[in-house]
Backbone as a printed PyTorch tensor [residue, N CA C, xyz], in Angstrom:
tensor([[[-101.0040,    3.6530,   34.3650],
         [-101.3670,    2.6540,   33.3760],
         [-100.4650,    2.7640,   32.1410]],

        [[-100.1920,    4.0110,   31.7450],
         [ -99.3290,    4.2210,   30.5780],
         [ -97.9230,    3.6860,   30.8500]],

        [[ -97.4110,    3.9800,   32.0340],
         [ -96.0620,    3.5240,   32.3910],
         [ -95.9520,    2.0100,   32.4360]],

        [[ -96.9640,    1.3550,   32.9910],
         [ -96.9580,   -0.1060,   33.0580],
         [ -97.0040,   -0.6980,   31.6470]],

        [[ -97.9220,   -0.1930,   30.8310],
         [ -98.0060,   -0.6720,   29.4500],
         [ -96.7290,   -0.3870,   28.6770]],

        [[ -96.1730,    0.8120,   28.8830],
         [ -94.9330,    1.1750,   28.2080],
         [ -93.7770,    0.2710,   28.5990]],

        [[ -93.7270,   -0.0970,   29.8790],
         [ -92.6870,   -1.0160,   30.3530],
         [ -92.7620,   -2.3350,   29.5870]],

        [[ -93.9480,   -2.9250,   29.5380],
         [ -94.1050,   -4.2090,   28.8580],
         [ -93.9090,   -4.0900,   27.3480]],

        [[ -94.3340,   -2.9760,   26.7620],
         [ -94.1130,   -2.7560,   25.3410],
         [ -92.6310,   -2.6580,   25.0070]],

        [[ -91.8950,   -1.9390,   25.8440],
         [ -90.4510,   -1.7940,   25.6230],
         [ -89.7210,   -3.1240,   25.7770]],

        [[ -90.1040,   -3.9030,   26.7810],
         [ -89.4980,   -5.2220,   26.9830],
         [ -89.8180,   -6.1350,   25.7940]],

        [[ -91.0500,   -6.0860,   25.3140],
         [ -91.4380,   -6.9010,   24.1610],
         [ -90.6490,   -6.5010,   22.9230]],

        [[ -90.4450,   -5.1850,   22.7510],
         [ -89.6700,   -4.7080,   21.6040],
         [ -88.2470,   -5.2590,   21.6550]],

        [[ -87.6420,   -5.2160,   22.8320],
         [ -86.2910,   -5.7370,   22.9950],
         [ -86.2630,   -7.2490,   22.7340]],

        [[ -87.3030,   -7.9500,   23.1640],
         [ -87.3880,   -9.3880,   22.9150],
         [ -87.4280,   -9.7050,   21.4300]],

        [[ -88.2130,   -8.9590,   20.6790],
         [ -88.2710,   -9.1450,   19.2220],
         [ -86.8970,   -8.8610,   18.6140]],

        [[ -86.2230,   -7.8370,   19.1090],
         [ -84.8870,   -7.4800,   18.6270],
         [ -83.9080,   -8.6430,   18.8360]],

        [[ -83.9040,   -9.2080,   20.0360],
         [ -82.9850,  -10.3140,   20.3550],
         [ -83.3030,  -11.5420,   19.4950]],

        [[ -84.5640,  -11.8890,   19.3840],
         [ -84.9680,  -13.0470,   18.5760],
         [ -84.5840,  -12.8420,   17.1120]],

        [[ -84.7920,  -11.6400,   16.6100],
         [ -84.4530,  -11.3410,   15.2140],
         [ -82.9530,  -11.4630,   14.9870]],

        [[ -82.1520,  -10.9360,   15.8970],
         [ -80.6960,  -11.0480,   15.7480],
         [ -80.2450,  -12.5070,   15.7570]],

        [[ -80.8490,  -13.3120,   16.6080],
         [ -80.4830,  -14.7350,   16.6810],
         [ -80.8130,  -15.4760,   15.3920]],

        [[ -81.9380,  -15.1560,   14.8050],
         [ -82.4130,  -15.9320,   13.6610],
         [ -82.0990,  -15.3100,   12.3050]],

        [[ -81.8980,  -13.9960,   12.2660],
         [ -81.6800,  -13.3260,   10.9820],
         [ -80.3530,  -12.5850,   10.9090]],

        [[ -79.5320,  -12.7070,   11.9180],
         [ -78.2280,  -12.0630,   11.8990],
         [ -78.2930,  -10.5920,   12.2580]],

        [[ -77.2830,   -9.8760,   11.8420],
         [ -77.1000,   -8.4700,   12.2300],
         [ -77.9490,   -7.4810,   11.4400]],

        [[ -79.0090,   -7.9290,   10.8630],
         [ -79.8940,   -7.0430,   10.0970],
         [ -80.8940,   -6.4040,   11.0580]],

        [[ -80.4190,   -5.4220,   11.8280],
         [ -81.2540,   -4.8280,   12.8710],
         [ -82.4850,   -4.1210,   12.3120]],

        [[ -82.4090,   -3.6740,   11.0700],
         [ -83.5730,   -3.0190,   10.4720],
         [ -84.7460,   -3.9820,   10.3620]],

        [[ -84.4790,   -5.2800,   10.2650],
         [ -85.5650,   -6.2560,   10.2000],
         [ -86.3110,   -6.3260,   11.5290]],

        [[ -85.5980,   -6.1910,   12.6360],
         [ -86.2540,   -6.1630,   13.9460],
         [ -87.1790,   -4.9550,   14.0390]],

        [[ -86.7200,   -3.8170,   13.5720],
         [ -87.5490,   -2.6130,   13.5720],
         [ -88.7630,   -2.8000,   12.6790]],

        [[ -88.5680,   -3.3690,   11.5130],
         [ -89.6680,   -3.6150,   10.5920],
         [ -90.7010,   -4.5460,   11.2190]],

        [[ -90.2530,   -5.6300,   11.8060],
         [ -91.1540,   -6.5930,   12.4360],
         [ -91.9450,   -5.9400,   13.5620]],

        [[ -91.2580,   -5.1930,   14.4200],
         [ -91.9270,   -4.5070,   15.5330],
         [ -92.9600,   -3.5190,   14.9990]],

        [[ -92.5880,   -2.7490,   14.0010],
         [ -93.5130,   -1.7540,   13.4620],
         [ -94.7520,   -2.4050,   12.8540]],

        [[ -94.5730,   -3.4900,   12.1260],
         [ -95.7140,   -4.1560,   11.5120],
         [ -96.6220,   -4.7960,   12.5610]],

        [[ -96.0290,   -5.4690,   13.5360],
         [ -96.8270,   -6.0600,   14.6180],
         [ -97.5690,   -4.9640,   15.3800]],

        [[ -96.8740,   -3.8680,   15.6730],
         [ -97.4940,   -2.7580,   16.3990],
         [ -98.6660,   -2.1560,   15.6480]],

        [[ -98.5380,   -2.0410,   14.3410],
         [ -99.6370,   -1.4980,   13.5310],
         [-100.8440,   -2.4230,   13.5590]],

        [[-100.6140,   -3.7230,   13.4650],
         [-101.7200,   -4.6680,   13.5560],
         [-102.3680,   -4.5930,   14.9310]],

        [[-101.5550,   -4.5690,   15.9690],
         [-102.0680,   -4.5520,   17.3370],
         [-102.8920,   -3.3040,   17.6240]],

        [[-102.3900,   -2.1250,   17.2500],
         [-103.1500,   -0.9080,   17.5200],
         [-104.4460,   -0.8850,   16.7040]],

        [[-104.4090,   -1.4440,   15.4950],
         [-105.6170,   -1.5230,   14.6920],
         [-106.6600,   -2.4300,   15.3310]],

        [[-106.2110,   -3.5760,   15.8160],
         [-107.1260,   -4.5060,   16.4820],
         [-107.7190,   -3.8940,   17.7510]],

        [[-106.8740,   -3.2810,   18.5480],
         [-107.3370,   -2.7020,   19.8110],
         [-108.2320,   -1.4920,   19.5900]],

        [[-107.8080,   -0.5720,   18.7410],
         [-108.6070,    0.6330,   18.4790],
         [-109.8840,    0.2910,   17.7140]],

        [[-109.8400,   -0.7960,   16.9540],
         [-111.0040,   -1.2140,   16.1910],
         [-112.0500,   -1.9380,   17.0150]],

        [[-111.7380,   -2.2070,   18.2610],
         [-112.7280,   -2.8010,   19.1480],
         [-112.6390,   -4.2950,   19.3180]],

        [[-111.4820,   -4.9000,   19.0140],
         [-111.3160,   -6.3330,   19.2400],
         [-111.6800,   -6.6750,   20.6870]],

        [[-111.2430,   -5.8250,   21.5930],
         [-111.6040,   -5.9240,   23.0040],
         [-112.3560,   -4.6670,   23.3820]],

        [[-113.3550,   -4.7970,   24.2150],
         [-114.0680,   -3.6220,   24.7210],
         [-113.2360,   -3.0500,   25.8640]],

        [[-112.5960,   -1.9140,   25.6190],
         [-111.6600,   -1.3370,   26.5820],
         [-112.2890,   -0.1730,   27.3390]],

        [[-112.0790,   -0.1550,   28.6500],
         [-112.4340,    1.0440,   29.4080],
         [-111.2550,    2.0090,   29.3310]],

        [[-111.3760,    3.1540,   29.9460],
         [-110.3330,    4.1940,   29.8390],
         [-108.9750,    3.7020,   30.3320]],

        [[-108.9390,    3.0160,   31.4720],
         [-107.6630,    2.5210,   32.0040],
         [-107.0500,    1.4600,   31.0990]],

        [[-107.8730,    0.5750,   30.5580],
         [-107.3690,   -0.4470,   29.6430],
         [-106.8660,    0.1810,   28.3490]],

        [[-107.5520,    1.2130,   27.8950],
         [-107.1220,    1.9460,   26.7010],
         [-105.7390,    2.5580,   26.9390]],

        [[-105.5570,    3.1990,   28.0840],
         [-104.2650,    3.7980,   28.4120],
         [-103.1780,    2.7290,   28.5400]],

        [[-103.5240,    1.6100,   29.1710],
         [-102.5640,    0.5240,   29.3580],
         [-102.1400,   -0.0930,   28.0320]],

        [[-103.1170,   -0.4590,   27.1960],
         [-102.8210,   -1.2450,   25.9970],
         [-102.4890,   -0.4110,   24.7620]],

        [[-103.2760,    0.6200,   24.4950],
         [-103.0420,    1.3980,   23.2750],
         [-101.9320,    2.4180,   23.4820]],

        [[-102.1140,    3.2850,   24.4700],
         [-101.1070,    4.3290,   24.6930],
         [ -99.8160,    3.7470,   25.2530]],

        [[ -99.9260,    2.9020,   26.2750],
         [ -98.7400,    2.3680,   26.9430],
         [ -98.0530,    1.2570,   26.1800]],

        [[ -98.7490,    0.1310,   26.0180],
         [ -98.1360,   -1.0380,   25.3870],
         [ -97.7200,   -0.7590,   23.9490]],

        [[ -98.6690,   -0.2790,   23.1350],
         [ -98.3320,    0.0050,   21.7350],
         [ -97.3120,    1.1350,   21.6300]],

        [[ -97.4540,    2.1440,   22.4770],
         [ -96.5040,    3.2570,   22.4640],
         [ -95.1090,    2.8420,   22.8770]],

        [[ -95.0150,    1.9370,   23.8520],
         [ -93.7080,    1.4380,   24.2750],
         [ -93.1200,    0.4600,   23.2780]],

        [[ -93.9840,   -0.2680,   22.5900],
         [ -93.5400,   -1.2500,   21.6030],
         [ -93.0460,   -0.5450,   20.3480]],

        [[ -93.8160,    0.4320,   19.8670],
         [ -93.4370,    1.1820,   18.6850],
         [ -94.2750,    2.4390,   18.5680]],

        [[ -93.6460,    3.5690,   18.2710],
         [ -94.4320,    4.7660,   17.9910],
         [ -94.9050,    4.7720,   16.5410]],

        [[ -94.3880,    3.8650,   15.7410],
         [ -94.8290,    3.7780,   14.3560],
         [ -96.3030,    3.3920,   14.2770]],

        [[ -96.7590,    2.6210,   15.2660],
         [ -98.1700,    2.2410,   15.2700],
         [ -99.0560,    3.4700,   15.4150]],

        [[ -98.6470,    4.4230,   16.2330],
         [ -99.4090,    5.6650,   16.3800],
         [ -99.3680,    6.4660,   15.0790]],

        [[ -98.2200,    6.5000,   14.4370],
         [ -98.0760,    7.1740,   13.1450],
         [ -99.0440,    6.5690,   12.1250]],

        [[ -99.0750,    5.2380,   12.0490],
         [ -99.9490,    4.5650,   11.0920],
         [-101.4190,    4.8170,   11.4100]],

        [[-101.7670,    4.7720,   12.6890],
         [-103.1560,    4.9760,   13.0940],
         [-103.6110,    6.4050,   12.7960]],

        [[-102.7510,    7.3780,   13.0870],
         [-103.0820,    8.7660,   12.7620],
         [-103.2360,    8.9510,   11.2550]],

        [[-102.3650,    8.3050,   10.4920],
         [-102.4700,    8.3700,    9.0370],
         [-103.7750,    7.7630,    8.5430]],

        [[-104.1600,    6.6420,    9.1300],
         [-105.4290,    6.0120,    8.7600],
         [-106.6080,    6.9360,    9.0500]],

        [[-106.5690,    7.6140,   10.1910],
         [-107.6590,    8.5280,   10.5390],
         [-107.7520,    9.6690,    9.5290]],

        [[-106.6080,   10.1610,    9.0560],
         [-106.6220,   11.2030,    8.0310],
         [-107.2440,   10.6770,    6.7350]],

        [[-106.8520,    9.4730,    6.3320],
         [-107.4220,    8.8830,    5.1130],
         [-108.9210,    8.6450,    5.2580]],

        [[-109.3200,    8.1330,    6.4040],
         [-110.7380,    7.8500,    6.6420],
         [-111.5690,    9.1330,    6.6120]],

        [[-110.9580,   10.2470,    7.0110],
         [-111.6440,   11.5440,    6.9970],
         [-111.6120,   12.2090,    5.6280]],

        [[-110.9700,   11.5560,    4.6520],
         [-110.8890,   12.1180,    3.3060],
         [-109.8390,   13.2030,    3.1730]],

        [[-108.9320,   13.2930,    4.1240],
         [-107.8940,   14.3290,    4.1110],
         [-106.6380,   13.7650,    3.4390]],

        [[-106.7460,   13.4980,    2.1420],
         [-105.6950,   12.8150,    1.3990],
         [-104.4180,   13.6440,    1.2820]],

        [[-104.5700,   14.9300,    1.0310],
         [-103.3830,   15.7850,    0.9410],
         [-102.6770,   15.8530,    2.2900]],

        [[-103.4580,   16.0250,    3.3540],
         [-102.8690,   16.0700,    4.6980],
         [-102.1490,   14.7610,    5.0190]],

        [[-102.7420,   13.6390,    4.6090],
         [-102.1010,   12.3450,    4.8280],
         [-100.7670,   12.2710,    4.0920]],

        [[-100.7780,   12.6410,    2.8180],
         [ -99.5470,   12.5760,    2.0250],
         [ -98.4640,   13.4670,    2.6240]],

        [[ -98.8430,   14.6700,    2.9970],
         [ -97.8840,   15.5890,    3.6060],
         [ -97.3660,   15.0300,    4.9290]],

        [[ -98.2640,   14.5180,    5.7490],
         [ -97.9020,   13.9290,    7.0440],
         [ -96.9300,   12.7700,    6.8530]],

        [[ -97.2280,   11.8800,    5.9220],
         [ -96.3850,   10.7080,    5.6900],
         [ -95.0090,   11.1050,    5.1530]],

        [[ -94.9850,   11.9850,    4.1750],
         [ -93.7140,   12.3960,    3.5630],
         [ -92.8480,   13.1530,    4.5630]],

        [[ -93.4480,   14.1240,    5.2500],
         [ -92.6710,   14.9080,    6.2190],
         [ -92.1890,   14.0140,    7.3570]],

        [[ -93.0200,   13.0810,    7.8080],
         [ -92.6180,   12.1900,    8.8970],
         [ -91.4390,   11.3120,    8.5070]],

        [[ -91.5310,   10.6750,    7.3530],
         [ -90.4860,    9.7360,    6.9380],
         [ -89.2340,   10.4730,    6.4640]],

        [[ -89.4030,   11.3680,    5.5050],
         [ -88.2380,   12.0700,    4.9440],
         [ -87.6670,   13.0560,    5.9700]],

        [[ -88.5500,   13.8150,    6.6060],
         [ -88.0870,   14.7690,    7.6200],
         [ -87.4070,   14.0770,    8.7790]],

        [[ -87.9730,   12.9490,    9.2260],
         [ -87.3550,   12.2000,   10.3170],
         [ -85.9730,   11.6940,    9.9530]],

        [[ -85.8280,   11.1550,    8.7450],
         [ -84.5200,   10.6620,    8.2990],
         [ -83.5170,   11.8030,    8.1670]],

        [[ -83.9650,   12.9380,    7.6190],
         [ -83.0680,   14.0880,    7.4730],
         [ -82.6370,   14.6440,    8.8300]],

        [[ -83.5770,   14.7370,    9.7630],
         [ -83.2260,   15.2450,   11.0910],
         [ -82.3160,   14.2740,   11.8430]],

        [[ -82.5060,   12.9830,   11.6360],
         [ -81.5930,   12.0090,   12.2270],
         [ -80.1930,   12.1880,   11.6430]],

        [[ -80.1030,   12.3470,   10.3360],
         [ -78.8170,   12.5920,    9.6740],
         [ -78.1790,   13.8710,   10.2110]],

        [[ -78.9880,   14.9320,   10.3680],
         [ -78.4780,   16.1940,   10.9070],
         [ -77.9360,   15.9880,   12.3140]],

        [[ -78.7120,   15.2920,   13.1560],
         [ -78.2550,   15.0380,   14.5210],
         [ -76.9650,   14.2570,   14.5700]],

        [[ -76.8500,   13.2550,   13.7070],
         [ -75.6100,   12.4700,   13.6470],
         [ -74.4530,   13.3380,   13.1580]],

        [[ -74.7120,   14.1760,   12.1560],
         [ -73.6570,   15.0370,   11.6190],
         [ -73.1770,   16.0460,   12.6510]],

        [[ -74.1050,   16.6700,   13.3380],
         [ -73.7560,   17.6860,   14.3450],
         [ -72.9760,   17.0460,   15.4970]],

        [[ -73.3470,   15.8110,   15.8540],
         [ -72.6690,   15.1530,   16.9720],
         [ -71.3590,   14.5040,   16.5710]],

        [[ -71.0160,   14.5650,   15.2850],
         [ -69.7160,   14.0750,   14.8330],
         [ -69.7030,   12.6180,   14.4280]],

        [[ -70.8190,   12.0040,   14.2430],
         [ -70.8560,   10.5770,   13.8530],
         [ -70.8710,   10.4140,   12.3560]]])
């Protein structure tokens, strides 16, 4: 179920990328932004009970589809759960380390590989 959902999520992500390039030019970051925002809305709707999902549907749509479309949706959902639990410091640390740490590690990887 995860693989099937992931397949369709990945194809949808690529579709958004192509449409964005056609209409907004070479600003690829806009495609990523659009995918991330749509993914966050979708995971919120699904996890919030918009549809009554059984275990297989949950794996297909939330883990597979949303995961294949964007992992940012999982990041946002986990962050929301921390905030809802009153774990504000943990949320701030999670968000900062994820964004800043991710960018720094990407820079490190590019530097080490010679790019």
